[in-house]
C-alpha atoms as a printed R data frame, in Angstrom:
    type eleno elety resid chain resno       x       y      z
1   ATOM     1    CA   MET     A     1 -22.415 -12.442 16.828
2   ATOM     2    CA   PRO     A     2 -19.107 -13.975 15.728
3   ATOM     3    CA   ILE     A     3 -16.595 -14.956 18.334
4   ATOM     4    CA   ASN     A     4 -13.146 -13.639 17.470
5   ATOM     5    CA   ILE     A     5 -10.160 -15.701 18.578
6   ATOM     6    CA   SER     A     6  -7.525 -13.610 16.898
7   ATOM     7    CA   VAL     A     7  -4.684 -12.622 19.149
8   ATOM     8    CA   PRO     A     8  -4.659  -8.818 18.759
9   ATOM     9    CA   HIS     A     9  -1.001  -8.176 19.586
10  ATOM    10    CA   LEU     A    10   0.279 -10.640 16.990
11  ATOM    11    CA   LYS     A    11   1.658  -9.129 13.825
12  ATOM    12    CA   PRO     A    12   0.506 -10.780 10.602
13  ATOM    13    CA   HIS     A    13   3.264 -12.884  9.083
14  ATOM    14    CA   ASN     A    14   2.153 -14.111  5.704
15  ATOM    15    CA   THR     A    15   5.368 -15.238  4.065
16  ATOM    16    CA   LYS     A    16   6.043 -18.926  3.416
17  ATOM    17    CA   ARG     A    17   9.125 -18.745  5.612
18  ATOM    18    CA   SER     A    18   7.293 -17.224  8.565
19  ATOM    19    CA   ARG     A    19   4.465 -19.726  8.197
20  ATOM    20    CA   PHE     A    20   6.976 -22.586  8.176
21  ATOM    21    CA   THR     A    21   8.657 -21.223 11.310
22  ATOM    22    CA   ARG     A    22   5.346 -20.702 13.100
23  ATOM    23    CA   MET     A    23   4.142 -24.203 12.172
24  ATOM    24    CA   CYS     A    24   7.428 -25.656 13.495
25  ATOM    25    CA   ILE     A    25   6.833 -23.831 16.762
26  ATOM    26    CA   GLY     A    26   3.242 -25.110 16.941
27  ATOM    27    CA   GLU     A    27   4.285 -28.679 16.164
28  ATOM    28    CA   ALA     A    28   7.028 -28.483 18.795
29  ATOM    29    CA   ILE     A    29   4.486 -27.412 21.414
30  ATOM    30    CA   VAL     A    30   2.182 -30.283 20.479
31  ATOM    31    CA   LEU     A    31   5.059 -32.772 20.796
32  ATOM    32    CA   LEU     A    32   6.111 -31.367 24.154
33  ATOM    33    CA   LEU     A    33   2.534 -31.403 25.465
34  ATOM    34    CA   GLN     A    34   2.497 -35.164 25.036
35  ATOM    35    CA   THR     A    35   4.931 -35.471 27.945
36  ATOM    36    CA   GLU     A    36   4.377 -32.339 30.040
37  ATOM    37    CA   SER     A    37   1.573 -29.984 30.938
38  ATOM    38    CA   LEU     A    38   1.109 -26.543 29.441
39  ATOM    39    CA   GLU     A    39   1.718 -24.872 32.794
40  ATOM    40    CA   HIS     A    40   5.198 -26.434 32.992
41  ATOM    41    CA   LEU     A    41   6.128 -25.823 29.362
42  ATOM    42    CA   LYS     A    42   9.038 -23.410 28.938
43  ATOM    43    CA   VAL     A    43   9.608 -21.220 25.892
44  ATOM    44    CA   SER     A    44  13.237 -22.333 25.828
45  ATOM    45    CA   ALA     A    45  12.134 -25.988 25.465
46  ATOM    46    CA   VAL     A    46   9.704 -25.030 22.682
47  ATOM    47    CA   ALA     A    47  12.367 -23.036 20.837
48  ATOM    48    CA   LYS     A    48  14.892 -25.858 21.119
49  ATOM    49    CA   LYS     A    49  12.382 -28.487 19.904
50  ATOM    50    CA   ALA     A    50  11.323 -26.216 17.011
51  ATOM    51    CA   GLY     A    51  14.913 -25.483 16.023
52  ATOM    52    CA   VAL     A    52  14.559 -21.730 16.512
53  ATOM    53    CA   SER     A    53  15.959 -19.241 18.980
54  ATOM    54    CA   ARG     A    54  13.988 -17.813 21.898
55  ATOM    55    CA   MET     A    55  14.288 -14.463 20.124
56  ATOM    56    CA   THR     A    56  12.541 -15.940 17.072
57  ATOM    57    CA   PHE     A    57   9.783 -17.332 19.287
58  ATOM    58    CA   TYR     A    58   9.268 -13.914 20.879
59  ATOM    59    CA   HIS     A    59   9.336 -12.251 17.468
60  ATOM    60    CA   TYR     A    60   6.055 -14.035 16.743
61  ATOM    61    CA   TYR     A    61   4.486 -14.611 20.169
62  ATOM    62    CA   THR     A    62   4.396 -13.356 23.720
63  ATOM    63    CA   CYS     A    63   3.572 -16.765 25.225
64  ATOM    64    CA   VAL     A    64   2.969 -20.423 24.380
65  ATOM    65    CA   THR     A    65  -0.816 -19.964 24.340
66  ATOM    66    CA   ASP     A    66  -0.483 -17.331 21.601
67  ATOM    67    CA   ALA     A    67   1.452 -19.863 19.546
68  ATOM    68    CA   LEU     A    68  -1.301 -22.463 20.071
69  ATOM    69    CA   HIS     A    69  -3.948 -19.983 18.904
70  ATOM    70    CA   ASP     A    70  -1.896 -19.242 15.821
71  ATOM    71    CA   TYR     A    71  -1.231 -22.928 15.127
72  ATOM    72    CA   PHE     A    72  -4.951 -23.710 15.311
73  ATOM    73    CA   ASN     A    73  -5.732 -20.752 13.047
74  ATOM    74    CA   GLU     A    74  -3.266 -22.186 10.509
75  ATOM    75    CA   ILE     A    75  -4.949 -25.601 10.733
76  ATOM    76    CA   ILE     A    76  -8.307 -23.951 10.080
77  ATOM    77    CA   GLU     A    77  -6.878 -22.014  7.123
78  ATOM    78    CA   GLU     A    78  -5.469 -25.253  5.701
79  ATOM    79    CA   TYR     A    79  -8.882 -26.878  6.195
80  ATOM    80    CA   ILE     A    80 -10.620 -24.033  4.340
81  ATOM    81    CA   GLU     A    81  -8.195 -24.392  1.441
82  ATOM    82    CA   ALA     A    82  -8.642 -28.182  1.309
83  ATOM    83    CA   ASP     A    83 -12.419 -27.798  1.626
84  ATOM    84    CA   ASN     A    84 -12.529 -25.315 -1.254
85  ATOM    85    CA   ASN     A    85 -10.587 -27.808 -3.408
86  ATOM    86    CA   ASN     A    86 -12.858 -30.734 -2.526
87  ATOM    87    CA   ALA     A    87 -15.547 -30.921 -5.198
88  ATOM    88    CA   SER     A    88 -17.373 -33.851 -3.559
89  ATOM    89    CA   ARG     A    89 -17.692 -32.255 -0.139
90  ATOM    90    CA   GLY     A    90 -21.382 -31.250 -0.334
91  ATOM    91    CA   ASN     A    91 -23.031 -28.750  1.974
92  ATOM    92    CA   PHE     A    92 -21.516 -28.411  5.446
93  ATOM    93    CA   LEU     A    93 -24.396 -30.344  7.029
94  ATOM    94    CA   GLU     A    94 -24.278 -33.224  4.561
95  ATOM    95    CA   TYR     A    95 -22.635 -36.575  5.200
96  ATOM    96    CA   GLU     A    96 -19.841 -36.140  2.613
97  ATOM    97    CA   HIS     A    97 -18.760 -32.851  4.135
98  ATOM    98    CA   VAL     A    98 -18.887 -34.122  7.710
99  ATOM    99    CA   LEU     A    99 -16.830 -37.174  6.698
100 ATOM   100    CA   PHE     A   100 -14.307 -34.962  4.902
101 ATOM   101    CA   SER     A   101 -14.021 -32.777  8.027
102 ATOM   102    CA   LEU     A   102 -13.475 -35.734 10.354
103 ATOM   103    CA   GLN     A   103 -10.796 -37.166  8.097
104 ATOM   104    CA   PHE     A   104  -9.072 -33.807  7.660
105 ATOM   105    CA   PHE     A   105  -8.932 -32.936 11.358
106 ATOM   106    CA   ASP     A   106  -7.885 -36.470 12.262
107 ATOM   107    CA   GLN     A   107  -4.512 -35.573 10.688
108 ATOM   108    CA   TYR     A   108  -4.070 -33.268 13.672
109 ATOM   109    CA   SER     A   109  -5.246 -35.719 16.325
110 ATOM   110    CA   ASP     A   110  -2.119 -35.104 18.432
111 ATOM   111    CA   PHE     A   111  -2.947 -31.388 18.546
112 ATOM   112    CA   PHE     A   112  -6.596 -31.931 19.514
113 ATOM   113    CA   ASN     A   113  -5.734 -34.564 22.124
114 ATOM   114    CA   ALA     A   114  -3.027 -32.332 23.626
115 ATOM   115    CA   MET     A   115  -5.441 -29.406 23.830
116 ATOM   116    CA   ALA     A   116  -8.105 -31.533 25.506
117 ATOM   117    CA   ALA     A   117  -5.598 -33.094 27.924
118 ATOM   118    CA   ASN     A   118  -4.490 -29.598 28.967
119 ATOM   119    CA   GLY     A   119  -8.011 -28.234 29.444
120 ATOM   120    CA   LEU     A   120  -7.794 -25.950 26.407
121 ATOM   121    CA   HIS     A   121 -11.297 -26.699 25.144
122 ATOM   122    CA   THR     A   122 -12.070 -22.974 24.992
123 ATOM   123    CA   LEU     A   123  -9.290 -22.414 22.467
124 ATOM   124    CA   LEU     A   124 -10.739 -25.198 20.293
125 ATOM   125    CA   LEU     A   125 -14.341 -24.076 20.719
126 ATOM   126    CA   ASN     A   126 -13.498 -20.464 19.894
127 ATOM   127    CA   GLY     A   127 -11.663 -21.641 16.781
128 ATOM   128    CA   ILE     A   128 -14.539 -23.738 15.473
129 ATOM   129    CA   ASN     A   129 -17.051 -20.995 16.322
130 ATOM   130    CA   ARG     A   130 -14.940 -18.470 14.418
131 ATOM   131    CA   PHE     A   131 -14.833 -20.810 11.437
132 ATOM   132    CA   MET     A   132 -18.599 -21.359 11.530
133 ATOM   133    CA   PHE     A   133 -19.382 -17.648 11.718
134 ATOM   134    CA   GLU     A   134 -16.860 -16.590  9.084
135 ATOM   135    CA   GLN     A   135 -17.252 -19.450  6.604
136 ATOM   136    CA   VAL     A   136 -20.654 -21.025  7.151
137 ATOM   137    CA   ALA     A   137 -22.996 -18.356  8.552
138 ATOM   138    CA   ASN     A   138 -24.252 -17.193  5.155
139 ATOM   139    CA   LEU     A   139 -24.783 -20.651  3.685
140 ATOM   140    CA   LYS     A   140 -28.281 -22.042  3.563
141 ATOM   141    CA   PRO     A   141 -28.431 -25.636  4.726
142 ATOM   142    CA   PRO     A   142 -30.238 -28.244  2.615
143 ATOM   143    CA   GLY     A   143 -33.852 -28.716  3.626
144 ATOM   144    CA   LEU     A   144 -33.825 -25.339  5.355
145 ATOM   145    CA   SER     A   145 -33.308 -23.280  2.211
146 ATOM   146    CA   ASP     A   146 -35.762 -20.592  3.284
147 ATOM   147    CA   LYS     A   147 -33.602 -19.418  6.188
148 ATOM   148    CA   LEU     A   148 -30.067 -19.164  7.487
149 ATOM   149    CA   LEU     A   149 -29.002 -20.891 10.665
150 ATOM   150    CA   SER     A   150 -29.341 -18.746 13.768
151 ATOM   151    CA   THR     A   151 -26.438 -17.898 16.044
152 ATOM   152    CA   TYR     A   152 -27.672 -20.548 18.461
153 ATOM   153    CA   GLU     A   153 -27.952 -23.231 15.800
154 ATOM   154    CA   MET     A   154 -24.438 -22.395 14.595
155 ATOM   155    CA   THR     A   155 -22.896 -22.601 18.078
156 ATOM   156    CA   TYR     A   156 -24.893 -25.746 18.886
157 ATOM   157    CA   TYR     A   157 -23.661 -27.461 15.748
158 ATOM   158    CA   ALA     A   158 -20.062 -26.268 16.189
159 ATOM   159    CA   GLY     A   159 -19.929 -27.437 19.802
160 ATOM   160    CA   GLY     A   160 -21.522 -30.751 18.920
161 ATOM   161    CA   LEU     A   161 -19.043 -31.379 16.114
162 ATOM   162    CA   LEU     A   162 -16.099 -30.578 18.357
163 ATOM   163    CA   ASN     A   163 -17.329 -32.729 21.248
164 ATOM   164    CA   VAL     A   164 -18.103 -35.720 19.046
165 ATOM   165    CA   PHE     A   165 -14.714 -35.408 17.328
166 ATOM   166    CA   LEU     A   166 -12.863 -35.185 20.651
167 ATOM   167    CA   ALA     A   167 -14.799 -38.132 22.105
168 ATOM   168    CA   TRP     A   168 -14.018 -40.198 19.001
169 ATOM   169    CA   GLU     A   169 -10.314 -39.318 19.231
170 ATOM   170    CA   GLN     A   170 -10.078 -39.899 22.981
171 ATOM   171    CA   ASN     A   171 -11.902 -43.244 22.731
172 ATOM   172    CA   GLY     A   172  -9.289 -44.525 20.317
173 ATOM   173    CA   LYS     A   173 -11.345 -44.100 17.118
174 ATOM   174    CA   LYS     A   174 -13.051 -47.469 17.578
175 ATOM   175    CA   GLU     A   175 -15.735 -46.488 15.085
176 ATOM   176    CA   SER     A   176 -14.957 -45.691 11.473
177 ATOM   177    CA   PRO     A   177 -15.099 -42.046 10.381
178 ATOM   178    CA   GLU     A   178 -18.040 -43.072  8.181
179 ATOM   179    CA   ASP     A   179 -19.975 -44.323 11.234
180 ATOM   180    CA   VAL     A   180 -19.214 -41.152 13.194
181 ATOM   181    CA   ALA     A   181 -20.253 -38.951 10.244
182 ATOM   182    CA   SER     A   182 -23.562 -40.843 10.071
183 ATOM   183    CA   ILE     A   183 -24.170 -40.247 13.783
184 ATOM   184    CA   ILE     A   184 -23.416 -36.541 13.436
185 ATOM   185    CA   CYS     A   185 -25.753 -36.210 10.463
186 ATOM   186    CA   LYS     A   186 -28.621 -37.668 12.512
187 ATOM   187    CA   CYS     A   187 -28.202 -34.797 14.973
188 ATOM   188    CA   LYS     A   188 -27.775 -31.829 12.634
189 ATOM   189    CA   PRO     A   189 -29.806 -28.605 12.934
190 ATOM   190    CA   GLY     A   190 -33.238 -28.759 11.388
191 ATOM   191    CA   LYS     A   191 -33.510 -32.517 11.749
192 ATOM   192    CA   SER     A   192 -34.986 -34.329 14.675
193 ATOM   193    CA   LEU     A   193 -32.814 -36.999 16.240
194 ATOM   194    CA   TYR     A   194 -35.887 -39.195 16.478
195 ATOM   195    CA   SER     A   195 -37.194 -38.829 12.916
């Protein structure tokens, strides 16, 4: 069963201007989280850093966490668009696709590190689970073409990807993205780690 991370009280804002404003708010939060914790973050500081009024912030969100959910949803939407335009990406379990994903999300390393530092792993995990269930659930992985991945395989893979990515980021990316993608591909569903 898919896990929905949408924030039900948020109104959809699909114009370029509203997206720009919301991304500015999200980026401001990420910048502020580098020096203070989420629990001490004030909407007035976010609005000032984003260059918007408090009224504009509250037009879109009821709290900072709502803005983080929305910001992550926008990152995922951008990923989907980039993924759809990437002809060499391969199937989601294949090396090329895993490498592409690592390199894409690395652009947002400040966001992921800020979320992890503030104990917001659930927000990240719900986001990647939502992506897997909405975008990947009906794809048949290579070598397993006779069946779809189960709910448990999907959540296992999503959680593994997120944890490996966060560990790589938090350890200072000592390994190349190519090395990390190779490690992930050794552990993918349907393949034994020891084969």
